[in-house]
GUBANU-846583 format. One record per atom (N, C-alpha, C): residue number from 0; x, y, z; atom name; residue in three letters. Coordinates in Angstrom, 2 decimals, padded with zeros to 5 digits. Last residue first. Example, Ala and Ser with C-alpha at 12.3 -4.5 7.8 and 13.67 -1.06 7.14 Angstrom:
2
nr,c1,c2,c3,atom,rest
1,012.85,-002.25,007.08,N,SER
1,013.67,-001.06,007.14,CA,SER
1,012.90,000.03,007.87,C,SER
0,013.19,-005.69,007.80,N,ALA
0,012.30,-004.50,007.80,CA,ALA
0,013.20,-003.30,007.80,C,ALA
END
This chain:
161
nr,c1,c2,c3,atom,rest
160,-005.21,006.04,-009.29,N,ARG
160,-004.84,006.61,-010.58,CA,ARG
160,-005.00,008.09,-010.60,C,ARG
159,-003.74,004.85,-006.25,N,GLU
159,-004.87,005.40,-007.01,CA,GLU
159,-004.37,006.05,-008.28,C,GLU
158,-001.73,004.09,-004.63,N,PHE
158,-001.92,003.31,-005.82,CA,PHE
158,-003.07,003.82,-006.69,C,PHE
157,-001.87,005.65,-002.43,N,LYS
157,-000.68,005.82,-003.26,CA,LYS
157,-000.75,005.00,-004.54,C,LYS
156,-004.17,004.72,-001.16,N,SER
156,-004.23,005.98,-001.90,CA,SER
156,-003.02,006.18,-002.79,C,SER
155,-003.89,002.52,000.41,N,LEU
155,-004.14,002.28,-001.01,CA,LEU
155,-004.14,003.56,-001.81,C,LEU
154,-001.95,001.80,002.95,N,ASP
154,-002.52,003.02,002.37,CA,ASP
154,-002.67,002.84,000.88,C,ASP
153,-002.57,-000.85,005.09,N,LEU
153,-001.97,-000.43,003.83,CA,LEU
153,-002.71,000.78,003.29,C,LEU
152,-003.96,-001.65,007.34,N,ASP
152,-002.73,-000.89,007.53,CA,ASP
152,-002.10,-000.39,006.24,C,ASP
151,-006.11,-003.25,006.75,N,LYS
151,-006.39,-001.89,007.20,CA,LYS
151,-005.14,-001.04,007.29,C,LYS
150,-005.99,-005.90,006.14,N,GLY
150,-005.75,-004.95,005.06,CA,GLY
150,-005.93,-003.51,005.47,C,GLY
149,-006.37,-008.20,007.65,N,SER
149,-007.39,-007.16,007.70,CA,SER
149,-007.22,-006.18,006.55,C,SER
148,-006.15,-011.70,007.27,N,VAL
148,-005.56,-010.38,007.07,CA,VAL
148,-006.68,-009.36,007.14,C,VAL
147,-005.44,-014.98,008.62,N,ASP
147,-006.36,-013.93,008.20,CA,ASP
147,-005.61,-012.61,008.07,C,ASP
146,-003.38,-017.57,007.21,N,LYS
146,-003.76,-016.67,008.28,CA,LYS
146,-004.75,-015.67,007.73,C,LYS
145,-003.12,-021.10,006.29,N,GLY
145,-002.92,-019.66,006.15,CA,GLY
145,-003.36,-018.89,007.37,C,GLY
144,-003.15,-023.82,006.00,N,GLU
144,-004.42,-023.16,006.28,CA,GLU
144,-004.32,-021.66,006.18,C,GLU
143,-000.65,-024.76,005.79,N,THR
143,-001.38,-024.59,004.54,CA,THR
143,-002.72,-023.91,004.75,C,THR
142,000.28,-025.20,008.32,N,ALA
142,000.63,-023.92,007.71,CA,ALA
142,-000.14,-023.70,006.41,C,ALA
141,-000.35,-027.79,008.93,N,SER
141,-001.18,-026.73,009.51,CA,SER
141,-000.89,-025.37,008.87,C,SER
140,001.74,-029.18,007.48,N,LYS
140,000.32,-029.29,007.11,CA,LYS
140,-000.51,-028.14,007.66,C,LYS
139,004.68,-028.22,006.27,N,THR
139,003.92,-028.11,007.51,CA,THR
139,002.44,-028.09,007.18,C,THR
138,005.88,-028.16,003.80,N,VAL
138,006.24,-029.27,004.69,CA,VAL
138,005.48,-029.26,006.01,C,VAL
137,004.86,-025.90,002.56,N,LEU
137,004.80,-027.18,001.86,CA,LEU
137,005.06,-028.36,002.79,C,LEU
136,005.52,-023.88,004.34,N,ILE
136,004.12,-024.23,004.14,CA,ILE
136,003.98,-025.61,003.50,C,ILE
135,008.30,-023.81,003.93,N,LYS
135,007.77,-024.16,005.26,CA,LYS
135,006.30,-024.60,005.14,C,LYS
134,008.33,-022.90,001.31,N,ILE
134,008.84,-024.25,001.60,CA,ILE
134,008.32,-024.72,002.94,C,ILE
133,007.35,-020.33,001.80,N,THR
133,006.60,-021.24,000.94,CA,THR
133,007.04,-022.68,001.19,C,THR
132,009.41,-019.22,003.28,N,GLN
132,008.11,-019.41,003.93,CA,GLN
132,007.24,-020.37,003.12,C,GLN
131,011.36,-019.15,001.26,N,ILE
131,011.60,-019.97,002.46,CA,ILE
131,010.27,-020.24,003.16,C,ILE
130,010.11,-017.31,-000.48,N,MET
130,010.40,-018.68,-000.94,CA,MET
130,010.64,-019.62,000.23,C,MET
129,010.07,-015.05,001.17,N,ILE
129,008.80,-015.64,000.73,CA,ILE
129,009.01,-017.07,000.24,C,ILE
128,012.84,-014.59,001.38,N,VAL
128,012.06,-014.90,002.58,CA,VAL
128,010.73,-015.57,002.21,C,VAL
127,013.40,-013.96,-001.33,N,PHE
127,014.05,-015.10,-000.68,CA,PHE
127,013.26,-015.55,000.55,C,PHE
126,011.90,-011.62,-001.63,N,ASP
126,011.60,-012.80,-002.45,CA,ASP
126,012.19,-014.06,-001.82,C,ASP
125,013.28,-009.98,000.20,N,GLU
125,011.88,-010.34,000.46,CA,GLU
125,011.49,-011.57,-000.36,C,GLU
124,015.75,-009.80,-001.16,N,LEU
124,015.69,-010.42,000.16,CA,LEU
124,014.26,-010.84,000.50,C,LEU
123,014.98,-008.39,-003.38,N,ILE
123,015.45,-009.77,-003.57,CA,ILE
123,015.41,-010.51,-002.24,C,ILE
122,011.95,-006.58,-002.84,N,SER
122,013.41,-006.69,-002.75,CA,SER
122,013.76,-008.15,-002.99,C,SER
121,009.09,-004.51,-002.61,N,TYR
121,009.86,-005.52,-003.34,CA,TYR
121,011.36,-005.42,-003.05,C,TYR
120,007.06,-003.07,-001.40,N,ASN
120,008.26,-003.38,-000.61,CA,ASN
120,009.19,-004.37,-001.30,C,ASN
119,005.02,-002.82,-003.27,N,GLU
119,005.53,-001.61,-002.61,CA,GLU
119,006.87,-001.87,-001.92,C,GLU
118,004.47,-005.48,-003.91,N,ILE
118,004.97,-004.57,-004.94,CA,ILE
118,005.64,-003.36,-004.31,C,ILE
117,003.51,-006.41,-001.41,N,TYR
117,004.67,-007.02,-002.04,CA,TYR
117,005.29,-006.06,-003.06,C,TYR
116,001.29,-004.79,-001.07,N,MET
116,002.38,-004.70,-000.09,CA,MET
116,003.65,-005.30,-000.68,C,MET
115,-000.20,-005.72,-003.22,N,LEU
115,000.28,-004.33,-003.25,CA,LEU
115,001.39,-004.11,-002.22,C,LEU
114,-000.73,-008.34,-002.34,N,ASP
114,-000.02,-008.11,-003.59,CA,ASP
114,000.56,-006.70,-003.65,C,ASP
113,-002.20,-007.86,000.04,N,TYR
113,-000.91,-008.56,000.09,CA,TYR
113,-000.09,-008.28,-001.16,C,TYR
112,-004.42,-006.62,-001.17,N,VAL
112,-003.62,-005.90,-000.17,CA,VAL
112,-002.24,-006.55,-000.06,C,VAL
111,-005.42,-008.73,-002.70,N,LEU
111,-004.90,-007.53,-003.37,CA,LEU
111,-004.01,-006.74,-002.42,C,LEU
110,-006.39,-010.34,-000.69,N,LYS
110,-005.25,-010.82,-001.48,CA,LYS
110,-004.60,-009.66,-002.23,C,LYS
109,-008.50,-008.70,000.08,N,ASP
109,-007.41,-008.94,001.03,CA,ASP
109,-006.18,-009.51,000.32,C,ASP
108,-010.07,-008.83,-002.27,N,TYR
108,-009.55,-007.54,-001.79,CA,TYR
108,-008.36,-007.76,-000.84,C,TYR
107,-010.76,-011.55,-002.45,N,PRO
107,-009.88,-010.96,-003.47,CA,PRO
107,-009.29,-009.62,-003.01,C,PRO
106,-010.64,-013.10,000.84,N,THR
106,-011.31,-012.31,-000.20,CA,THR
106,-010.31,-011.79,-001.23,C,THR
105,-009.75,-016.45,001.47,N,THR
105,-009.46,-015.04,001.69,CA,THR
105,-010.05,-014.24,000.53,C,THR
104,-010.02,-019.16,001.09,N,ASN
104,-011.24,-018.38,001.14,CA,ASN
104,-011.01,-016.90,001.50,C,ASN
103,-007.44,-020.14,001.20,N,TYR
103,-008.18,-020.27,-000.06,CA,TYR
103,-009.39,-019.36,-000.07,C,TYR
102,-005.61,-017.58,003.04,N,LYS
102,-006.27,-018.88,002.92,CA,LYS
102,-006.94,-018.96,001.54,C,LYS
101,-002.34,-015.97,003.35,N,ALA
101,-003.80,-016.01,003.20,CA,ALA
101,-004.30,-017.45,003.13,C,ALA
100,000.45,-016.07,003.44,N,PHE
100,-000.29,-015.59,004.61,CA,PHE
100,-001.80,-015.69,004.51,C,PHE
99,001.42,-017.20,001.07,N,VAL
99,002.07,-017.53,002.33,CA,VAL
99,001.17,-017.19,003.52,C,VAL
98,-000.08,-016.15,-000.92,N,GLN
98,-000.02,-017.60,-000.83,CA,GLN
98,000.58,-018.04,000.50,C,GLN
97,000.35,-013.44,-000.55,N,ALA
97,-001.00,-013.96,-000.35,CA,ALA
97,-000.98,-015.49,-000.22,C,ALA
96,003.10,-013.23,-001.23,N,LEU
96,002.64,-012.97,000.13,CA,LEU
96,001.27,-013.57,000.39,C,LEU
95,003.68,-016.05,-003.46,N,GLY
95,003.70,-014.64,-003.09,CA,GLY
95,003.20,-014.47,-001.67,C,GLY
94,004.49,-018.20,-006.25,N,THR
94,004.16,-017.96,-004.85,CA,THR
94,004.25,-016.46,-004.57,C,THR
93,004.67,-017.80,-008.94,N,ILE
93,004.14,-019.08,-008.48,CA,ILE
93,003.73,-018.96,-007.01,C,ILE
92,003.68,-014.48,-010.05,N,GLY
92,004.58,-015.49,-009.50,CA,GLY
92,003.88,-016.77,-009.11,C,GLY
91,003.65,-011.96,-012.64,N,PRO
91,003.00,-012.81,-011.65,CA,PRO
91,003.97,-013.90,-011.20,C,PRO
90,005.66,-009.03,-012.89,N,LYS
90,005.35,-010.38,-013.35,CA,LYS
90,004.62,-011.15,-012.26,C,LYS
89,004.01,-005.87,-012.38,N,VAL
89,005.09,-006.82,-012.13,CA,VAL
89,004.68,-008.18,-012.69,C,VAL
88,001.76,-004.54,-012.94,N,ASN
88,003.00,-003.81,-013.17,CA,ASN
88,004.23,-004.69,-012.94,C,ASN
87,-000.55,-005.79,-012.21,N,HIS
87,000.00,-006.14,-013.52,CA,HIS
87,001.23,-005.33,-013.89,C,HIS
86,-001.39,-004.68,-009.90,N,ARG
86,-000.80,-006.02,-009.82,CA,ARG
86,-000.10,-006.38,-011.13,C,ARG
85,-002.76,-002.43,-010.62,N,TYR
85,-001.34,-002.28,-010.28,CA,TYR
85,-000.65,-003.62,-010.13,C,TYR
84,-005.43,-003.15,-010.87,N,ALA
84,-004.63,-003.03,-012.10,CA,ALA
84,-003.13,-002.94,-011.80,C,ALA
83,-006.52,-002.84,-008.37,N,TYR
83,-006.18,-004.20,-008.82,CA,TYR
83,-005.28,-004.16,-010.06,C,TYR
82,-007.46,-000.36,-007.95,N,GLU
82,-006.05,-000.59,-007.61,CA,GLU
82,-005.58,-001.97,-008.08,C,GLU
81,-010.22,-000.53,-008.38,N,PRO
81,-009.35,-000.06,-009.48,CA,PRO
81,-007.86,-000.29,-009.22,C,PRO
80,-012.24,-002.90,-007.43,N,ASN
80,-011.08,-002.22,-006.84,CA,ASN
80,-010.14,-001.79,-007.95,C,ASN
79,-014.34,-003.68,-009.13,N,GLU
79,-014.58,-003.56,-007.69,CA,GLU
79,-013.49,-002.74,-006.99,C,GLU
78,-013.11,-003.72,-011.63,N,GLN
78,-014.33,-002.94,-011.44,CA,GLN
78,-014.58,-002.66,-009.96,C,GLN
77,-011.05,-005.52,-011.14,N,LYS
77,-010.70,-004.12,-011.44,CA,LYS
77,-011.91,-003.21,-011.30,C,LYS
76,-012.52,-007.87,-010.83,N,PHE
76,-011.81,-007.32,-009.67,CA,PHE
76,-011.41,-005.86,-009.90,C,PHE
75,-013.45,-008.23,-013.47,N,GLN
75,-014.40,-008.10,-012.36,CA,GLN
75,-013.72,-007.43,-011.16,C,GLN
74,-011.05,-008.56,-014.86,N,GLU
74,-011.95,-007.45,-015.18,CA,GLU
74,-012.94,-007.18,-014.05,C,GLU
73,-010.09,-010.89,-013.58,N,VAL
73,-009.31,-009.65,-013.57,CA,VAL
73,-010.22,-008.46,-013.84,C,VAL
72,-011.95,-012.86,-014.22,N,PHE
72,-011.94,-012.32,-012.86,CA,PHE
72,-011.14,-011.03,-012.76,C,PHE
71,-011.34,-013.23,-016.93,N,TYR
71,-012.73,-013.01,-016.51,CA,TYR
71,-012.77,-012.34,-015.14,C,TYR
70,-008.56,-013.87,-016.93,N,PRO
70,-009.04,-012.56,-017.41,CA,PRO
70,-010.47,-012.24,-016.99,C,PRO
69,-007.41,-015.46,-013.92,N,ARG
69,-008.06,-015.56,-015.23,CA,ARG
69,-008.64,-014.20,-015.63,C,ARG
68,-004.32,-014.44,-012.45,N,GLU
68,-005.76,-014.68,-012.35,CA,GLU
68,-006.33,-014.72,-013.75,C,GLU
67,-001.22,-015.17,-010.78,N,PRO
67,-001.99,-014.82,-011.97,CA,PRO
67,-003.47,-015.16,-011.77,C,PRO
66,-000.14,-013.76,-007.67,N,ARG
66,-000.60,-014.92,-008.43,CA,ARG
66,-001.37,-014.47,-009.66,C,ARG
65,002.63,-011.53,-007.45,N,PRO
65,001.18,-011.76,-007.33,CA,PRO
65,000.76,-012.95,-008.17,C,PRO
64,005.69,-013.37,-006.79,N,GLY
64,004.94,-012.23,-007.29,CA,GLY
64,003.46,-012.47,-007.07,C,GLY
63,008.35,-015.55,-007.55,N,VAL
63,007.62,-014.81,-006.53,CA,VAL
63,006.94,-013.61,-007.17,C,VAL
62,009.24,-016.62,-009.96,N,LEU
62,009.00,-017.53,-008.84,CA,LEU
62,008.13,-016.86,-007.79,C,LEU
61,007.34,-015.26,-012.71,N,SER
61,008.50,-015.26,-011.83,CA,SER
61,008.24,-016.31,-010.75,C,SER
60,006.22,-015.83,-016.10,N,MET
60,006.04,-015.72,-014.66,CA,MET
60,007.39,-015.66,-013.97,C,MET
59,007.06,-015.92,-018.71,N,ASP
59,005.74,-015.35,-018.43,CA,ASP
59,005.53,-015.08,-016.95,C,ASP
58,009.40,-017.23,-019.32,N,GLY
58,009.49,-015.80,-019.06,CA,GLY
58,008.14,-015.14,-018.78,C,GLY
57,009.56,-019.94,-019.54,N,ASN
57,009.12,-019.21,-020.74,CA,ASN
57,009.19,-017.70,-020.56,C,ASN
56,010.19,-020.57,-016.90,N,LEU
56,011.21,-020.77,-017.93,CA,LEU
56,010.87,-020.04,-019.23,C,LEU
55,007.69,-020.01,-015.78,N,VAL
55,008.87,-019.25,-015.34,CA,VAL
55,009.95,-019.35,-016.41,C,VAL
54,006.11,-021.91,-017.04,N,ASN
54,005.79,-020.50,-017.23,CA,ASN
54,006.97,-019.61,-016.83,C,ASN
53,007.31,-024.22,-016.00,N,LEU
53,007.40,-023.96,-017.45,CA,LEU
53,007.08,-022.50,-017.76,C,LEU
52,006.47,-024.04,-013.41,N,ILE
52,007.91,-023.85,-013.65,CA,ILE
52,008.13,-023.58,-015.14,C,ILE
51,003.90,-024.85,-013.40,N,GLN
51,004.13,-023.44,-013.66,CA,GLN
51,005.62,-023.09,-013.76,C,GLN
50,003.70,-027.51,-012.63,N,PRO
50,003.92,-027.22,-014.05,CA,PRO
50,004.18,-025.74,-014.37,C,PRO
49,003.17,-027.16,-009.74,N,LEU
49,004.47,-027.56,-010.27,CA,LEU
49,004.68,-027.25,-011.75,C,LEU
48,000.64,-026.78,-008.75,N,GLU
48,001.37,-025.60,-009.19,CA,GLU
48,002.69,-025.94,-009.90,C,GLU
47,-000.24,-029.16,-007.78,N,ASP
47,-000.92,-028.65,-008.98,CA,ASP
47,-000.19,-027.44,-009.55,C,ASP
46,001.07,-029.56,-005.40,N,LEU
46,001.65,-030.19,-006.59,CA,LEU
46,000.99,-029.68,-007.88,C,LEU
45,000.16,-028.72,-002.96,N,ARG
45,000.57,-027.68,-003.92,CA,ARG
45,001.23,-028.26,-005.18,C,ARG
44,-001.08,-030.41,-001.30,N,THR
44,000.38,-030.51,-001.35,CA,THR
44,001.00,-029.50,-002.30,C,THR
43,-003.70,-029.68,-001.81,N,ALA
43,-003.21,-029.63,-000.43,CA,ALA
43,-001.69,-029.66,-000.38,C,ALA
42,-003.85,-030.23,-004.56,N,ARG
42,-003.99,-028.85,-004.08,CA,ARG
42,-003.41,-028.71,-002.67,C,ARG
41,-003.57,-032.98,-004.60,N,ILE
41,-002.54,-032.17,-005.27,CA,ILE
41,-002.65,-030.69,-004.91,C,ILE
40,-005.87,-033.72,-003.05,N,PHE
40,-004.52,-034.06,-002.63,CA,PHE
40,-003.49,-033.14,-003.28,C,PHE
39,-007.97,-032.75,-004.58,N,LYS
39,-007.83,-032.30,-003.19,CA,LYS
39,-006.41,-032.56,-002.70,C,LYS
38,-007.56,-034.21,-006.97,N,GLY
38,-007.40,-032.76,-006.95,CA,GLY
38,-007.23,-032.21,-005.55,C,GLY
37,-008.34,-036.72,-006.23,N,VAL
37,-006.92,-036.51,-006.53,CA,VAL
37,-006.62,-035.01,-006.48,C,VAL
36,-011.06,-036.06,-005.99,N,LYS
36,-010.32,-036.58,-004.84,CA,LYS
36,-008.82,-036.39,-005.04,C,LYS
35,-011.82,-032.87,-007.65,N,THR
35,-011.77,-034.33,-007.56,CA,THR
35,-011.00,-034.77,-006.31,C,THR
34,-013.92,-030.13,-007.21,N,ILE
34,-012.57,-030.65,-007.06,CA,ILE
34,-012.61,-032.16,-006.87,C,ILE
33,-016.53,-029.36,-007.10,N,ARG
33,-015.95,-029.56,-008.44,CA,ARG
33,-014.56,-030.18,-008.38,C,ARG
32,-017.23,-028.76,-004.52,N,PRO
32,-017.59,-030.09,-005.03,CA,PRO
32,-017.03,-030.37,-006.43,C,PRO
31,-015.08,-027.18,-002.29,N,ASP
31,-015.66,-027.08,-003.63,CA,ASP
31,-015.96,-028.47,-004.18,C,ASP
30,-014.59,-026.17,000.32,N,ASP
30,-015.02,-027.56,000.08,CA,ASP
30,-015.73,-027.65,-001.27,C,ASP
29,-013.68,-023.45,-000.31,N,GLU
29,-012.96,-024.36,000.58,CA,GLU
29,-013.33,-025.83,000.35,C,GLU
28,-013.90,-022.66,-003.86,N,THR
28,-014.28,-022.49,-002.46,CA,THR
28,-013.59,-023.58,-001.62,C,THR
27,-012.71,-020.93,-006.73,N,ALA
27,-012.79,-022.14,-005.91,CA,ALA
27,-013.16,-021.78,-004.48,C,ALA
26,-014.74,-018.79,-008.70,N,LEU
26,-013.57,-018.98,-007.85,CA,LEU
26,-013.78,-020.24,-007.03,C,LEU
25,-016.02,-019.55,-011.92,N,GLN
25,-016.24,-019.37,-010.49,CA,GLN
25,-014.91,-019.52,-009.78,C,GLN
24,-017.42,-019.26,-015.16,N,PRO
24,-016.25,-019.13,-014.28,CA,PRO
24,-016.65,-018.84,-012.84,C,PRO
23,-020.43,-021.34,-015.45,N,GLY
23,-019.49,-020.32,-015.92,CA,GLY
23,-018.33,-020.21,-014.93,C,GLY
22,-022.18,-023.38,-014.79,N,SER
22,-022.12,-022.21,-013.92,CA,SER
22,-021.31,-021.06,-014.50,C,SER
21,-021.93,-025.44,-016.60,N,TYR
21,-023.25,-024.85,-016.39,CA,TYR
21,-023.21,-023.54,-015.60,C,TYR
20,-019.12,-025.90,-016.73,N,LYS
20,-019.98,-026.02,-017.91,CA,LYS
20,-021.30,-025.29,-017.74,C,LYS
19,-017.11,-026.00,-014.95,N,GLU
19,-017.80,-024.72,-015.10,CA,GLU
19,-018.76,-024.71,-016.29,C,GLU
18,-016.23,-028.71,-014.98,N,ALA
18,-016.47,-028.02,-013.71,CA,ALA
18,-017.28,-026.72,-013.85,C,ALA
17,-015.70,-030.82,-016.71,N,ASP
17,-016.86,-029.95,-016.99,CA,ASP
17,-017.21,-029.06,-015.80,C,ASP
16,-013.53,-032.12,-015.52,N,VAL
16,-013.36,-031.50,-016.84,CA,VAL
16,-014.48,-030.51,-017.13,C,VAL
15,-013.07,-031.41,-012.04,N,ARG
15,-013.70,-032.17,-013.12,CA,ARG
15,-013.54,-031.40,-014.43,C,ARG
14,-009.83,-030.18,-010.97,N,MET
14,-011.29,-030.17,-011.01,CA,MET
14,-011.79,-031.07,-012.14,C,MET
13,-007.17,-030.22,-011.30,N,SER
13,-007.65,-030.66,-009.99,CA,SER
13,-009.18,-030.68,-009.92,C,SER
12,-004.57,-030.62,-013.59,N,ARG
12,-006.02,-030.49,-013.40,CA,ARG
12,-006.41,-031.04,-012.04,C,ARG
11,-001.60,-028.81,-013.10,N,PHE
11,-002.24,-030.11,-013.15,CA,PHE
11,-003.72,-029.91,-012.86,C,PHE
10,-000.94,-025.97,-015.21,N,LYS
10,-001.24,-026.56,-013.90,CA,LYS
10,-001.74,-027.98,-014.12,C,LYS
9,000.19,-023.15,-016.87,N,TYR
9,000.24,-024.61,-016.81,CA,TYR
9,000.01,-025.07,-015.38,C,TYR
8,-001.46,-020.54,-018.39,N,VAL
8,-000.88,-021.00,-017.13,CA,VAL
8,-000.95,-022.52,-017.11,C,VAL
7,-000.89,-018.64,-021.24,N,LYS
7,-001.46,-019.90,-020.74,CA,LYS
7,-000.71,-020.31,-019.47,C,LYS
6,-001.51,-015.10,-021.15,N,TYR
6,-000.68,-016.26,-021.47,CA,TYR
6,-001.33,-017.48,-020.85,C,TYR
5,-002.11,-011.62,-021.78,N,GLU
5,-002.57,-012.98,-021.45,CA,GLU
5,-001.55,-014.02,-021.88,C,GLU
4,-000.61,-008.79,-020.33,N,LYS
4,-000.74,-009.66,-021.50,CA,LYS
4,-001.17,-011.05,-021.04,C,LYS
3,-000.17,-007.34,-018.02,N,GLY
3,-001.33,-006.98,-018.83,CA,GLY
3,-001.53,-007.85,-020.06,C,GLY
2,002.00,-008.69,-016.89,N,LYS
2,002.15,-007.29,-017.31,CA,LYS
2,001.05,-006.90,-018.29,C,LYS
1,000.28,-011.48,-017.56,N,ALA
1,001.64,-011.05,-017.22,CA,ALA
1,001.85,-009.66,-017.79,C,ALA
0,-002.59,-013.07,-016.36,N,MET
0,-002.05,-012.01,-017.17,CA,MET
0,-000.66,-011.64,-016.65,C,MET
END
């Protein structure tokens, strides 16, 4: 969703075509059996994100910002954490703090903390730093593993409705 409006996110397919046929929507896990062999490679190298440049050119996304999420999960996450709605006050991005500092298995709440920190401290300089850190992750294999976050230092009360 971009500023609360749905749009189509372009990505290279990394999962089987029928990945959610029987289970319904699911978040990816670290060793997800739905991911193909080619999919593991393009996810590890982040090549699956490349087509999102079209989303940036279309004006639906920015280079830096909170990652877009499927509407099914947006509603679920807003039920669990009402502050999740604040992510939609800015354009989603191809990369962001959560992509630089988190892991695939980082909880949605902890990713939300990163997103809210980004929104709270937004600057062009911060976007530039995040883009440089993203490039570092792309060329450093160990960096793709990310880091853990506690989320205890962010005051979410300023985002309450």
